[in-house]
C-alpha positions in Angstrom: -8.8 13.2 17.0 -10.9 12.2 14.1 -9.9 9.7 11.3 -9.2 12.5 8.8 -7.0 14.4 11.3 -5.2 11.1 12.2 -4.5 10.4 8.5 -3.2 14.0 7.9 -1.0 13.7 11.0 0.3 10.4 9.8 1.0 11.7 6.4 2.8 14.7 7.8 5.0 12.5 10.1 5.7 10.1 7.2 6.6 13.0 4.9 9.0 14.4 7.6 10.7 11.1 7.9 11.0 10.7 4.2 12.4 14.2 3.8 15.0 13.7 6.6 16.1 10.1 5.8 15.2 9.2 2.3 14.8 10.9 -1.1 12.1 10.7 -3.7 14.0 7.8 -5.3 13.3 5.6 -2.2 9.6 6.4 -2.4 9.5 5.5 -6.1 11.3 2.3 -5.3 8.8 1.4 -2.6 5.9 2.2 -5.0 7.4 -0.1 -7.6 8.0 -3.0 -5.2 4.4 -2.7 -3.8 3.1 -2.7 -7.4 5.1 -5.8 -8.2 3.8 -7.6 -5.1 0.2 -6.7 -5.9 0.6 -8.1 -9.4 2.3 -11.2 -8.1 -0.5 -11.9 -5.6 -3.2 -11.3 -8.1 -1.6 -13.5 -10.8 -0.8 -16.3 -8.3 -3.9 -16.4 -6.1 -6.8 -14.5 -7.6 -8.2 -17.6 -9.4 -6.6 -20.2 -7.2 -9.1 -23.0 -6.5 -8.3 -23.2 -2.8 -8.8 -19.5 -2.3 -12.0 -19.5 -4.4 -13.5 -22.4 -2.4 -12.9 -21.1 1.1 -14.7 -17.9 2.2 -12.2 -17.1 5.0 -9.3 -17.5 2.5 -11.1 -15.1 0.1 -11.5 -12.5 2.8 -7.9 -12.8 3.9 -6.7 -12.6 0.3 -8.8 -9.6 -0.4 -7.6 -7.9 2.8 -4.0 -8.5 1.8 -4.7 -6.9 -1.7 -6.6 -4.0 -0.2 -3.9 -3.4 2.4 -1.1 -3.3 -0.2 -3.2 -1.1 -2.4 -3.9 1.3 0.5 -0.1 1.4 1.2 0.5 2.2 -2.5 -2.0 5.0 -2.4 -0.6 6.4 0.8 3.0 6.5 -0.4 1.8 7.8 -3.8 0.0 10.7 -2.1 3.1 11.7 -0.2 5.1 11.5 -3.4 2.5 13.6 -5.3 2.6 16.3 -2.5 6.3 16.7 -3.3 5.7 17.3 -7.0 
């Protein structure tokens, strides 16, 4: 199974779970909390001298931001499909 097919399957499964167990309000709540965490990380660590001086820390920090952003986009796309 290719990456695109895996993503679509994952999206379908996630949407089924959300439809069965949670409503749109829960998705909105999760999106809001992810957004808050992204902002918090960026405010607290983006210009932090320890992060800026260590390449590995920069990579890990960036991966954390990217991962949360990807989660936000994933849940947002599920939410948009319901609209």
